[in-house]
C-alpha positions as YAML, in Angstrom:
chain: A
units: angstrom
residues:
- id: 1
  name: MET
  ca: [-51.26, -51.73, 27.10]
- id: 2
  name: ASN
  ca: [-51.44, -48.31, 28.69]
- id: 3
  name: ILE
  ca: [-50.88, -46.65, 25.32]
- id: 4
  name: PHE
  ca: [-53.66, -48.59, 23.64]
- id: 5
  name: PHE
  ca: [-55.95, -47.93, 26.61]
- id: 6
  name: THR
  ca: [-55.28, -44.20, 26.24]
- id: 7
  name: LEU
  ca: [-55.96, -44.37, 22.49]
- id: 8
  name: ASN
  ca: [-59.34, -46.04, 23.12]
- id: 9
  name: ASN
  ca: [-60.38, -43.21, 25.42]
- id: 10
  name: MET
  ca: [-59.45, -40.22, 23.12]
- id: 11
  name: SER
  ca: [-60.13, -39.12, 19.60]
- id: 12
  name: PHE
  ca: [-57.52, -39.49, 16.88]
- id: 13
  name: ILE
  ca: [-56.94, -35.71, 16.73]
- id: 14
  name: GLU
  ca: [-56.29, -35.56, 20.45]
- id: 15
  name: PHE
  ca: [-53.84, -38.43, 20.21]
- id: 16
  name: LEU
  ca: [-51.97, -36.73, 17.34]
- id: 17
  name: LYS
  ca: [-51.66, -33.52, 19.35]
- id: 18
  name: THR
  ca: [-50.36, -35.43, 22.35]
- id: 19
  name: LEU
  ca: [-47.77, -37.23, 20.20]
- id: 20
  name: LEU
  ca: [-46.48, -34.00, 18.60]
- id: 21
  name: THR
  ca: [-46.19, -32.38, 22.04]
- id: 22
  name: ILE
  ca: [-44.07, -35.28, 23.31]
- id: 23
  name: LEU
  ca: [-41.80, -35.14, 20.26]
- id: 24
  name: TRP
  ca: [-41.39, -31.33, 20.64]
- id: 25
  name: ILE
  ca: [-40.39, -31.73, 24.29]
- id: 26
  name: ILE
  ca: [-37.83, -34.42, 23.43]
- id: 27
  name: ALA
  ca: [-36.32, -32.34, 20.59]
- id: 28
  name: GLY
  ca: [-36.13, -29.26, 22.79]
- id: 29
  name: PHE
  ca: [-34.33, -31.21, 25.50]
- id: 30
  name: PHE
  ca: [-31.57, -32.31, 23.09]
- id: 31
  name: LEU
  ca: [-31.13, -28.82, 21.62]
- id: 32
  name: PHE
  ca: [-30.90, -27.26, 25.09]
- id: 33
  name: PHE
  ca: [-28.42, -29.89, 26.18]
- id: 34
  name: ASP
  ca: [-26.25, -29.23, 23.11]
- id: 35
  name: ASP
  ca: [-26.21, -25.46, 23.79]
- id: 36
  name: LEU
  ca: [-25.16, -26.09, 27.38]
- id: 37
  name: THR
  ca: [-22.27, -28.22, 26.14]
- id: 38
  name: THR
  ca: [-21.14, -25.46, 23.76]
- id: 39
  name: MET
  ca: [-21.36, -22.83, 26.51]
- id: 40
  name: ASP
  ca: [-19.24, -24.98, 28.79]
- id: 41
  name: VAL
  ca: [-16.63, -25.25, 26.05]
- id: 42
  name: GLU
  ca: [-16.57, -21.51, 25.45]
- id: 43
  name: GLU
  ca: [-16.17, -20.76, 29.16]
- id: 44
  name: GLY
  ca: [-13.39, -23.30, 29.45]
- id: 45
  name: GLU
  ca: [-11.46, -21.88, 26.47]
- id: 46
  name: GLY
  ca: [-9.78, -19.13, 28.47]
- id: 47
  name: SER
  ca: [-8.57, -21.46, 31.25]
- id: 48
  name: GLN
  ca: [-5.44, -23.55, 30.83]
- id: 49
  name: GLN
  ca: [-6.09, -27.32, 30.61]
- id: 50
  name: THR
  ca: [-3.56, -29.80, 31.88]
- id: 51
  name: SER
  ca: [-4.67, -32.68, 29.68]
- id: 52
  name: GLY
  ca: [-3.49, -32.56, 26.08]
- id: 53
  name: ALA
  ca: [-6.52, -34.48, 24.90]
- id: 54
  name: THR
  ca: [-8.88, -32.05, 26.59]
- id: 55
  name: GLN
  ca: [-7.14, -29.10, 24.94]
- id: 56
  name: VAL
  ca: [-7.53, -30.59, 21.50]
- id: 57
  name: LYS
  ca: [-11.21, -31.28, 22.09]
- id: 58
  name: VAL
  ca: [-11.87, -27.72, 23.28]
- id: 59
  name: ILE
  ca: [-10.09, -26.17, 20.31]
- id: 60
  name: GLU
  ca: [-12.08, -28.32, 17.88]
- id: 61
  name: LYS
  ca: [-15.38, -27.31, 19.51]
- id: 62
  name: VAL
  ca: [-14.48, -23.63, 19.37]
- id: 63
  name: ILE
  ca: [-13.49, -23.75, 15.74]
- id: 64
  name: GLU
  ca: [-16.67, -25.61, 14.88]
- id: 65
  name: ARG
  ca: [-19.23, -23.54, 16.79]
- id: 66
  name: VAL
  ca: [-17.72, -20.20, 17.84]
- id: 67
  name: VAL
  ca: [-15.15, -18.66, 15.50]
- id: 68
  name: GLU
  ca: [-15.40, -20.80, 12.41]
- id: 69
  name: LYS
  ca: [-15.46, -17.82, 10.06]
- id: 70
  name: GLN
  ca: [-12.43, -16.18, 11.60]
- id: 71
  name: THR
  ca: [-10.51, -19.45, 11.57]
- id: 72
  name: VAL
  ca: [-11.17, -19.89, 7.87]
- id: 73
  name: ILE
  ca: [-9.85, -16.40, 7.17]
- id: 74
  name: ARG
  ca: [-6.60, -17.11, 9.00]
- id: 75
  name: THR
  ca: [-6.01, -20.53, 7.48]
- id: 76
  name: GLU
  ca: [-6.62, -19.34, 3.90]
- id: 77
  name: MET
  ca: [-4.14, -16.48, 4.11]
- id: 78
  name: LYS
  ca: [-1.67, -16.30, 1.23]
- id: 79
  name: GLN
  ca: [1.68, -14.55, 1.11]
- id: 80
  name: GLU
  ca: [1.06, -12.16, -1.74]
- id: 81
  name: ALA
  ca: [1.05, -8.45, -2.44]
- id: 82
  name: PRO
  ca: [-1.71, -6.78, -0.40]
- id: 83
  name: VAL
  ca: [-4.76, -5.21, -2.00]
- id: 84
  name: LEU
  ca: [-4.02, -1.50, -1.74]
- id: 85
  name: PRO
  ca: [-6.28, 1.53, -1.39]
- id: 86
  name: PRO
  ca: [-7.22, 3.53, -4.51]
- id: 87
  name: VAL
  ca: [-4.69, 5.95, -5.95]
- id: 88
  name: MET
  ca: [-5.37, 9.50, -4.81]
- id: 89
  name: GLY
  ca: [-4.60, 12.71, -6.61]
- id: 90
  name: LYS
  ca: [-2.08, 14.06, -4.13]
- id: 91
  name: ASP
  ca: [0.47, 12.43, -1.88]
- id: 92
  name: ASP
  ca: [-1.03, 13.99, 1.25]
- id: 93
  name: GLU
  ca: [-4.45, 12.59, 0.37]
- id: 94
  name: GLU
  ca: [-3.34, 8.98, 0.08]
- id: 95
  name: ARG
  ca: [-5.53, 6.81, 2.30]
- id: 96
  name: GLU
  ca: [-3.82, 4.34, 4.59]
- id: 97
  name: GLU
  ca: [-5.88, 1.19, 4.96]
- id: 98
  name: ASN
  ca: [-5.36, -2.12, 6.68]
- id: 99
  name: ALA
  ca: [-3.90, -3.79, 3.64]
- id: 100
  name: PHE
  ca: [-2.46, -6.71, 5.63]
- id: 101
  name: LYS
  ca: [-5.65, -7.91, 7.33]
- id: 102
  name: ASN
  ca: [-5.83, -11.16, 5.35]
- id: 103
  name: ILE
  ca: [-2.23, -11.46, 4.12]
- id: 104
  name: LYS
  ca: [-0.03, -14.31, 5.31]
- id: 105
  name: ILE
  ca: [3.01, -12.46, 6.59]
- id: 106
  name: PHE
  ca: [5.17, -15.43, 7.57]
- id: 107
  name: LYS
  ca: [5.93, -18.31, 5.21]
- id: 108
  name: GLN
  ca: [6.38, -20.77, 8.08]
- id: 109
  name: PRO
  ca: [4.49, -21.03, 11.41]
- id: 110
  name: VAL
  ca: [5.98, -18.76, 14.04]
- id: 111
  name: LYS
  ca: [7.75, -20.27, 17.02]
- id: 112
  name: ALA
  ca: [7.38, -17.58, 19.69]
- id: 113
  name: ARG
  ca: [10.02, -16.98, 22.33]
- id: 114
  name: LYS
  ca: [8.92, -16.86, 25.93]
- id: 115
  name: GLY
  ca: [9.41, -13.79, 28.10]
- id: 116
  name: PHE
  ca: [8.40, -10.98, 25.74]
- id: 117
  name: TYR
  ca: [5.96, -9.47, 28.23]
- id: 118
  name: GLU
  ca: [8.38, -9.88, 31.13]
- id: 119
  name: LYS
  ca: [11.11, -7.91, 29.29]
- id: 120
  name: LEU
  ca: [8.89, -4.84, 28.81]
- id: 121
  name: ASN
  ca: [9.22, -1.98, 31.25]
- id: 122
  name: PRO
  ca: [6.34, -1.52, 33.75]
- id: 123
  name: GLY
  ca: [4.68, 1.20, 31.65]
- id: 124
  name: LEU
  ca: [4.68, -0.88, 28.50]
- id: 125
  name: GLN
  ca: [3.53, -3.96, 30.41]
- id: 126
  name: LYS
  ca: [0.46, -2.05, 31.58]
- id: 127
  name: GLU
  ca: [-0.26, -0.83, 28.06]
- id: 128
  name: PHE
  ca: [0.30, -4.28, 26.57]
- id: 129
  name: LYS
  ca: [-2.11, -5.95, 29.01]
- id: 130
  name: GLY
  ca: [-4.82, -3.45, 28.16]
- id: 131
  name: LEU
  ca: [-4.44, -4.10, 24.45]
- id: 132
  name: PHE
  ca: [-3.83, -7.81, 24.21]
- id: 133
  name: VAL
  ca: [-4.39, -9.57, 27.55]
- id: 134
  name: ASP
  ca: [-7.25, -8.16, 29.62]
- id: 135
  name: GLU
  ca: [-10.81, -7.61, 28.40]
- id: 136
  name: GLY
  ca: [-11.50, -3.93, 27.91]
- id: 137
  name: PRO
  ca: [-12.29, -1.14, 25.44]
- id: 138
  name: ASN
  ca: [-8.77, -1.11, 23.97]
- id: 139
  name: HIS
  ca: [-8.62, -4.89, 23.36]
- id: 140
  name: LEU
  ca: [-9.79, -4.25, 19.82]
- id: 141
  name: SER
  ca: [-9.01, -7.59, 18.16]
- id: 142
  name: LYS
  ca: [-10.48, -10.60, 19.91]
- id: 143
  name: ASP
  ca: [-8.33, -12.84, 17.67]
- id: 144
  name: LEU
  ca: [-5.25, -11.54, 19.46]
- id: 145
  name: GLN
  ca: [-5.02, -13.01, 22.93]
- id: 146
  name: TYR
  ca: [-1.64, -13.07, 24.64]
- id: 147
  name: ALA
  ca: [-1.19, -15.54, 27.51]
- id: 148
  name: ILE
  ca: [1.36, -14.29, 30.02]
- id: 149
  name: GLY
  ca: [3.81, -17.12, 30.68]
- id: 150
  name: GLY
  ca: [2.03, -19.32, 28.12]
- id: 151
  name: GLN
  ca: [2.41, -20.31, 24.49]
- id: 152
  name: ASN
  ca: [1.89, -17.38, 22.10]
- id: 153
  name: ASP
  ca: [2.82, -18.64, 18.65]
- id: 154
  name: ALA
  ca: [-0.50, -17.56, 17.12]
- id: 155
  name: PHE
  ca: [-0.35, -14.14, 18.74]
- id: 156
  name: PHE
  ca: [2.98, -13.23, 17.19]
- id: 157
  name: GLU
  ca: [2.07, -14.79, 13.84]
- id: 158
  name: TYR
  ca: [-1.03, -12.57, 13.46]
- id: 159
  name: VAL
  ca: [-0.42, -9.49, 15.59]
- id: 160
  name: PHE
  ca: [0.69, -7.33, 12.66]
- id: 161
  name: ASN
  ca: [-2.26, -8.47, 10.57]
- id: 162
  name: ASP
  ca: [-4.41, -6.56, 13.03]
- id: 163
  name: ILE
  ca: [-1.96, -3.89, 14.21]
- id: 164
  name: TYR
  ca: [-3.71, -1.25, 12.07]
- id: 165
  name: ASP
  ca: [-6.80, -1.64, 14.23]
- id: 166
  name: TYR
  ca: [-4.74, -0.40, 17.18]
- id: 167
  name: ARG
  ca: [-3.33, 2.68, 15.44]
- id: 168
  name: LYS
  ca: [-5.11, 5.18, 17.68]
- id: 169
  name: VAL
  ca: [-4.35, 3.47, 21.01]
- id: 170
  name: ILE
  ca: [-0.87, 1.92, 20.74]
- id: 171
  name: THR
  ca: [2.22, 3.98, 21.58]
- id: 172
  name: PRO
  ca: [5.26, 4.18, 19.29]
- id: 173
  name: GLU
  ca: [7.37, 2.61, 22.04]
- id: 174
  name: LEU
  ca: [5.23, -0.55, 22.17]
- id: 175
  name: MET
  ca: [5.07, -0.71, 18.37]
- id: 176
  name: GLU
  ca: [8.85, -0.60, 18.25]
- id: 177
  name: ALA
  ca: [9.15, -3.36, 20.87]
- id: 178
  name: LEU
  ca: [6.74, -5.57, 18.89]
- id: 179
  name: MET
  ca: [8.60, -4.86, 15.65]
- id: 180
  name: ASP
  ca: [11.97, -5.81, 17.12]
- id: 181
  name: GLU
  ca: [10.56, -9.11, 18.41]
- id: 182
  name: LEU
  ca: [8.81, -9.92, 15.11]
- id: 183
  name: GLN
  ca: [11.90, -9.15, 13.04]
- id: 184
  name: THR
  ca: [13.83, -11.58, 15.19]
- id: 185
  name: LEU
  ca: [11.14, -14.26, 14.73]
- id: 186
  name: ALA
  ca: [11.12, -13.67, 10.95]
- id: 187
  name: GLY
  ca: [14.74, -14.86, 10.76]
- id: 188
  name: GLN
  ca: [15.89, -15.12, 7.15]
- id: 189
  name: ASP
  ca: [12.40, -14.64, 5.66]
- id: 190
  name: ALA
  ca: [13.08, -11.44, 3.70]
- id: 191
  name: GLN
  ca: [9.50, -11.14, 2.45]
- id: 192
  name: ALA
  ca: [8.11, -11.41, 5.99]
- id: 193
  name: LYS
  ca: [10.55, -8.77, 7.20]
- id: 194
  name: SER
  ca: [9.44, -6.46, 4.39]
- id: 195
  name: TYR
  ca: [5.76, -7.05, 5.11]
- id: 196
  name: LEU
  ca: [6.30, -6.30, 8.80]
- id: 197
  name: TYR
  ca: [8.08, -3.00, 8.02]
- id: 198
  name: GLU
  ca: [5.34, -1.99, 5.64]
- id: 199
  name: ALA
  ca: [2.46, -2.88, 7.97]
- id: 200
  name: GLY
  ca: [4.18, -1.01, 10.80]
- id: 201
  name: SER
  ca: [4.97, 2.02, 8.63]
- id: 202
  name: ARG
  ca: [1.42, 2.28, 7.36]
- id: 203
  name: THR
  ca: [0.07, 2.15, 10.90]
- id: 204
  name: ALA
  ca: [2.54, 4.65, 12.30]
- id: 205
  name: TYR
  ca: [2.10, 7.09, 9.41]
- id: 206
  name: THR
  ca: [-1.60, 7.56, 10.24]
- id: 207
  name: GLN
  ca: [-0.49, 9.04, 13.58]
- id: 208
  name: ARG
  ca: [2.34, 11.15, 12.12]
- id: 209
  name: ALA
  ca: [1.07, 14.30, 13.85]
- id: 210
  name: LYS
  ca: [1.88, 12.75, 17.23]
- id: 211
  name: PRO
  ca: [5.45, 12.61, 18.61]
- id: 212
  name: GLY
  ca: [7.50, 9.53, 17.83]
- id: 213
  name: TYR
  ca: [5.43, 7.94, 15.07]
- id: 214
  name: LEU
  ca: [7.08, 9.67, 12.11]
- id: 215
  name: ASP
  ca: [10.49, 8.60, 13.38]
- id: 216
  name: LEU
  ca: [9.33, 4.99, 13.14]
- id: 217
  name: VAL
  ca: [8.16, 5.53, 9.57]
- id: 218
  name: ASP
  ca: [11.53, 7.06, 8.71]
- id: 219
  name: GLN
  ca: [13.40, 4.17, 10.29]
- id: 220
  name: TRP
  ca: [11.23, 1.32, 9.00]
- id: 221
  name: THR
  ca: [10.93, 2.52, 5.40]
- id: 222
  name: ALA
  ca: [14.70, 2.88, 5.23]
- id: 223
  name: SER
  ca: [15.13, -0.67, 6.60]
- id: 224
  name: ASP
  ca: [12.61, -2.05, 4.14]
- id: 225
  name: ILE
  ca: [14.32, -0.37, 1.18]
- id: 226
  name: GLY
  ca: [17.55, -2.05, 2.26]
- id: 227
  name: ILE
  ca: [15.79, -5.42, 2.08]
- id: 228
  name: GLN
  ca: [14.27, -4.52, -1.30]
- id: 229
  name: GLN
  ca: [17.65, -3.53, -2.71]
- id: 230
  name: LYS
  ca: [19.66, -6.50, -1.45]
- id: 231
  name: GLN
  ca: [17.20, -9.37, -1.48]
- id: 232
  name: LEU
  ca: [13.76, -8.82, -3.03]
- id: 233
  name: LYS
  ca: [14.92, -6.70, -6.00]
- id: 234
  name: PRO
  ca: [11.46, -5.52, -7.15]
- id: 235
  name: THR
  ca: [10.64, -4.33, -10.68]
- id: 236
  name: LYS
  ca: [7.48, -3.00, -12.31]
- id: 237
  name: GLN
  ca: [5.45, -2.91, -9.10]
- id: 238
  name: TYR
  ca: [4.37, -0.65, -6.27]
- id: 239
  name: VAL
  ca: [6.70, -0.68, -3.29]
- id: 240
  name: TYR
  ca: [5.23, 1.25, -0.39]
- id: 241
  name: SER
  ca: [8.53, 2.13, 1.31]
- id: 242
  name: TYR
  ca: [9.98, 3.75, -1.85]
- id: 243
  name: ALA
  ca: [6.95, 5.99, -2.33]
- id: 244
  name: ARG
  ca: [6.50, 6.86, 1.34]
- id: 245
  name: ARG
  ca: [10.20, 7.54, 1.95]
- id: 246
  name: ALA
  ca: [10.45, 9.79, -1.12]
- id: 247
  name: ILE
  ca: [7.58, 11.86, 0.26]
- id: 248
  name: LEU
  ca: [9.15, 12.02, 3.74]
- id: 249
  name: LEU
  ca: [12.57, 13.09, 2.46]
- id: 250
  name: GLU
  ca: [11.00, 15.82, 0.34]
- id: 251
  name: LYS
  ca: [9.02, 17.16, 3.29]
- id: 252
  name: GLN
  ca: [12.14, 17.07, 5.47]
- id: 253
  name: GLY
  ca: [13.96, 19.19, 2.91]
- id: 254
  name: LYS
  ca: [16.38, 16.38, 2.04]
- id: 255
  name: ILE
  ca: [15.96, 16.93, -1.66]
- id: 256
  name: GLU
  ca: [19.19, 15.28, -2.78]
- id: 257
  name: GLU
  ca: [18.38, 12.09, -0.84]
- id: 258
  name: ALA
  ca: [14.85, 12.05, -2.29]
- id: 259
  name: MET
  ca: [16.29, 12.55, -5.79]
- id: 260
  name: GLN
  ca: [18.68, 9.63, -5.26]
- id: 261
  name: LEU
  ca: [15.79, 7.39, -4.27]
- id: 262
  name: VAL
  ca: [13.68, 8.47, -7.24]
- id: 263
  name: ASP
  ca: [16.60, 7.94, -9.62]
- id: 264
  name: GLU
  ca: [16.82, 4.40, -8.30]
- id: 265
  name: ALA
  ca: [13.08, 3.75, -8.69]
- id: 266
  name: ILE
  ca: [12.81, 4.97, -12.29]
- id: 267
  name: PRO
  ca: [15.02, 2.32, -14.02]
- id: 268
  name: LEU
  ca: [13.29, -0.38, -11.91]
- id: 269
  name: GLN
  ca: [10.00, 0.91, -13.36]
- id: 270
  name: LEU
  ca: [8.48, 1.11, -9.91]
- id: 271
  name: ASP
  ca: [5.01, 2.62, -9.51]
- id: 272
  name: ASP
  ca: [4.38, 5.26, -6.87]
- id: 273
  name: ARG
  ca: [0.62, 5.21, -7.53]
- id: 274
  name: THR
  ca: [0.37, 8.87, -8.47]
- id: 275
  name: LYS
  ca: [-0.69, 10.21, -11.88]
- id: 276
  name: GLY
  ca: [2.77, 11.31, -13.01]
- id: 277
  name: ASN
  ca: [4.62, 8.48, -11.26]
- id: 278
  name: TYR
  ca: [8.31, 8.84, -10.28]
- id: 279
  name: GLN
  ca: [9.21, 10.85, -13.39]
- id: 280
  name: ALA
  ca: [6.87, 13.66, -12.38]
- id: 281
  name: ARG
  ca: [8.21, 13.44, -8.85]
- id: 282
  name: LYS
  ca: [11.73, 13.84, -10.18]
- id: 283
  name: GLU
  ca: [10.81, 16.94, -12.15]
- id: 284
  name: ARG
  ca: [9.28, 18.47, -9.03]
- id: 285
  name: LEU
  ca: [12.38, 17.67, -7.01]
- id: 286
  name: LEU
  ca: [14.61, 19.24, -9.67]
- id: 287
  name: GLY
  ca: [12.67, 22.46, -9.22]
- id: 288
  name: LEU
  ca: [13.36, 22.33, -5.49]
- id: 289
  name: LEU
  ca: [17.03, 21.47, -5.81]
- id: 290
  name: LYS
  ca: [19.31, 24.42, -4.95]
- id: 291
  name: PRO
  ca: [22.79, 24.92, -6.44]
- id: 292
  name: LYS
  ca: [25.45, 23.55, -4.16]
- id: 293
  name: VAL
  ca: [27.60, 26.26, -2.61]
- id: 294
  name: THR
  ca: [30.86, 25.32, -0.91]
- id: 295
  name: VAL
  ca: [31.85, 27.78, 1.80]
- id: 296
  name: LEU
  ca: [35.42, 27.56, 3.04]
- id: 297
  name: ASN
  ca: [36.37, 29.02, 6.38]
- id: 298
  name: LEU
  ca: [39.76, 30.47, 5.49]
- id: 299
  name: PRO
  ca: [42.22, 31.15, 8.35]
- id: 300
  name: THR
  ca: [43.23, 34.74, 9.03]
- id: 301
  name: PRO
  ca: [46.65, 35.36, 7.41]
- id: 302
  name: THR
  ca: [49.44, 35.95, 9.94]
- id: 303
  name: GLU
  ca: [52.01, 37.31, 7.51]
- id: 304
  name: LYS
  ca: [51.89, 39.13, 4.22]
- id: 305
  name: LYS
  ca: [52.92, 36.96, 1.33]
- id: 306
  name: ALA
  ca: [54.50, 38.18, -1.90]
- id: 307
  name: ALA
  ca: [52.01, 39.22, -4.55]
- id: 308
  name: LEU
  ca: [51.75, 37.32, -7.79]
- id: 309
  name: PRO
  ca: [53.54, 38.85, -10.77]
- id: 310
  name: PRO
  ca: [51.40, 41.32, -12.70]
- id: 311
  name: VAL
  ca: [49.68, 40.16, -15.84]
- id: 312
  name: ARG
  ca: [48.67, 42.50, -18.63]
- id: 313
  name: SER
  ca: [44.93, 42.53, -19.18]
- id: 314
  name: ASN
  ca: [44.98, 44.03, -22.68]
- id: 315
  name: GLU
  ca: [42.52, 46.61, -21.36]
- id: 316
  name: PHE
  ca: [43.64, 50.29, -21.59]
- id: 317
  name: ASP
  ca: [42.77, 53.04, -19.17]
- id: 318
  name: ASP
  ca: [41.92, 56.64, -20.09]
- id: 319
  name: ASP
  ca: [45.63, 57.51, -20.49]
- id: 320
  name: GLY
  ca: [46.26, 54.61, -22.85]
- id: 321
  name: ALA
  ca: [48.12, 52.49, -20.27]
- id: 322
  name: LEU
  ca: [47.38, 48.82, -19.69]
- id: 323
  name: GLU
  ca: [45.38, 48.19, -16.52]
- id: 324
  name: ILE
  ca: [47.05, 45.78, -14.12]
- id: 325
  name: GLU
  ca: [45.84, 44.79, -10.65]
- id: 326
  name: LYS
  ca: [46.04, 41.90, -8.22]
- id: 327
  name: VAL
  ca: [43.27, 40.38, -6.12]
- id: 328
  name: GLU
  ca: [44.20, 40.63, -2.45]
- id: 329
  name: SER
  ca: [40.86, 40.48, -0.63]
- id: 330
  name: SER
  ca: [37.52, 38.71, -0.77]
- id: 331
  name: GLU
  ca: [35.80, 42.05, -0.33]
- id: 332
  name: GLN
  ca: [37.22, 43.14, -3.65]
- id: 333
  name: ILE
  ca: [35.74, 40.13, -5.42]
- id: 334
  name: GLN
  ca: [32.40, 40.60, -3.66]
- id: 335
  name: ASP
  ca: [32.24, 44.22, -4.73]
- id: 336
  name: PHE
  ca: [32.69, 43.27, -8.34]
- id: 337
  name: LEU
  ca: [30.09, 40.51, -8.07]
- id: 338
  name: ASP
  ca: [27.60, 42.97, -6.65]
- id: 339
  name: MET
  ca: [28.16, 45.56, -9.39]
- id: 340
  name: ASP
  ca: [26.92, 45.44, -12.94]
- id: 341
  name: ILE
  ca: [30.40, 45.08, -14.40]
- id: 342
  name: GLU
  ca: [32.56, 42.41, -15.98]
- id: 343
  name: TYR
  ca: [35.68, 41.15, -14.30]
- id: 344
  name: TYR
  ca: [38.08, 38.61, -15.74]
- id: 345
  name: VAL
  ca: [40.88, 36.41, -14.45]
- id: 346
  name: TYR
  ca: [44.02, 35.59, -16.44]
- id: 347
  name: TYR
  ca: [46.46, 32.79, -15.91]
- id: 348
  name: THR
  ca: [49.98, 33.87, -14.94]
- id: 349
  name: ASP
  ca: [51.81, 31.99, -17.69]
- id: 350
  name: GLY
  ca: [51.18, 34.93, -19.97]
- id: 351
  name: GLU
  ca: [48.59, 33.27, -22.18]
- id: 352
  name: ASP
  ca: [45.51, 35.28, -22.99]
- id: 353
  name: ASP
  ca: [43.17, 32.84, -21.19]
- id: 354
  name: SER
  ca: [40.44, 34.85, -19.51]
- id: 355
  name: THR
  ca: [37.39, 33.68, -17.57]
- id: 356
  name: SER
  ca: [34.67, 35.88, -16.07]
- id: 357
  name: ILE
  ca: [34.19, 35.92, -12.28]
- id: 358
  name: ASP
  ca: [30.52, 35.01, -12.65]
- id: 359
  name: THR
  ca: [31.44, 31.93, -14.68]
- id: 360
  name: LEU
  ca: [33.98, 30.77, -12.10]
- id: 361
  name: VAL
  ca: [31.50, 31.27, -9.27]
- id: 362
  name: GLU
  ca: [28.93, 29.16, -11.09]
- id: 363
  name: GLU
  ca: [31.38, 26.42, -12.17]
- id: 364
  name: LEU
  ca: [33.26, 26.08, -8.90]
- id: 365
  name: GLY
  ca: [30.32, 26.71, -6.60]
- id: 366
  name: LEU
  ca: [32.42, 28.99, -4.40]
- id: 367
  name: ASP
  ca: [31.66, 32.17, -2.51]
- id: 368
  name: ALA
  ca: [33.85, 35.23, -2.95]
- id: 369
  name: SER
  ca: [36.27, 34.46, -0.14]
- id: 370
  name: ALA
  ca: [36.80, 30.87, -1.28]
- id: 371
  name: LEU
  ca: [37.18, 32.06, -4.89]
- id: 372
  name: VAL
  ca: [40.09, 34.35, -3.96]
- id: 373
  name: ASP
  ca: [41.86, 31.48, -2.25]
- id: 374
  name: ARG
  ca: [41.23, 29.16, -5.18]
- id: 375
  name: LEU
  ca: [42.51, 31.69, -7.73]
- id: 376
  name: LYS
  ca: [45.73, 32.25, -5.81]
- id: 377
  name: LYS
  ca: [46.38, 28.53, -5.52]
- id: 378
  name: LEU
  ca: [45.78, 28.06, -9.26]
- id: 379
  name: GLY
  ca: [48.16, 30.90, -10.17]
- id: 380
  name: TYR
  ca: [45.50, 33.29, -11.47]
- id: 381
  name: THR
  ca: [45.36, 37.06, -11.06]
- id: 382
  name: VAL
  ca: [42.36, 39.29, -11.63]
- id: 383
  name: THR
  ca: [42.05, 42.38, -13.82]
- id: 384
  name: PRO
  ca: [40.09, 45.49, -12.84]
- id: 385
  name: PRO
  ca: [36.47, 45.74, -13.96]
- id: 386
  name: THR
  ca: [35.26, 46.95, -17.30]
- id: 387
  name: LYS
  ca: [31.89, 48.66, -17.33]
- id: 388
  name: LYS
  ca: [29.24, 46.83, -19.41]
...
């Protein structure tokens, strides 16, 4: 009755305005109430709930209203080769990017072990809290939240998806501790182990100018190559650890080791993502490879041994006599090597089998002192020089 009485005492337009105002107030009340419910859920997310049903409800609310996009990214991850940065013209210009951001590293859900934080030394505990536990400027990935003493399956499953974000703030010691734990959790999953080594190596290499990081790259690329050789057996594809380790070995001056790695990559038709690929890298390494020289530290003789029997050299001196001489010192050999003359060795069985000193040095890879010792053991003697 009151409504009809009100309608009789006002115009239709006034009634319509009043009705819309009432509807607007009712709608606003429900919207405000819904926001308050969502805020309560967000605030309660960080606290530990004792009821299992309450936990499930909170997680569902958060997924629905707070981090729906991030959750979709994580659940749609696939274990496949990462999308890599563009190929650059030079090795030193290769850009390292977070290629593992949306790659599923583990085939199966991770079952974290308790006590990781407690096993760290006090210095690493402080660093770890600043990066993954407490709110602060270095807690760069909000997806990574470690609960001390709690369940941290998700943290360890995704920590190396985001580890690149921490490249400028994480120490090599903490990276190594995380890598050791993750490799243990990976178990027999060879692909996961390989992905972890690659993600870690990429991150550490960006900080190679700082102490400790390049050692991790050296260690982790070598470990990954071992997995590639024994289990994954790649062909016709890009394998980060092969390319990165070849570069490292070359810069360290370990040319023979780099050559061995390149020789392994070529028949597998691996791609190093440079213009000339591994074949061009091999040609460059060949230019850097130095002849191997074996230097023998000969003991000082304590007694004079009998000289080898003389052998005719078929070379005549000014008086028409055959020149005959024995080699008794390394200095004598070195003198002849330094002079622009020819010098030949003959075998003591009397056969005319001569070989130049220069040829022997090149073939045997010996210095003068070692060459004297080798000649004596083989039964050779050496003739005097003949001017060229």
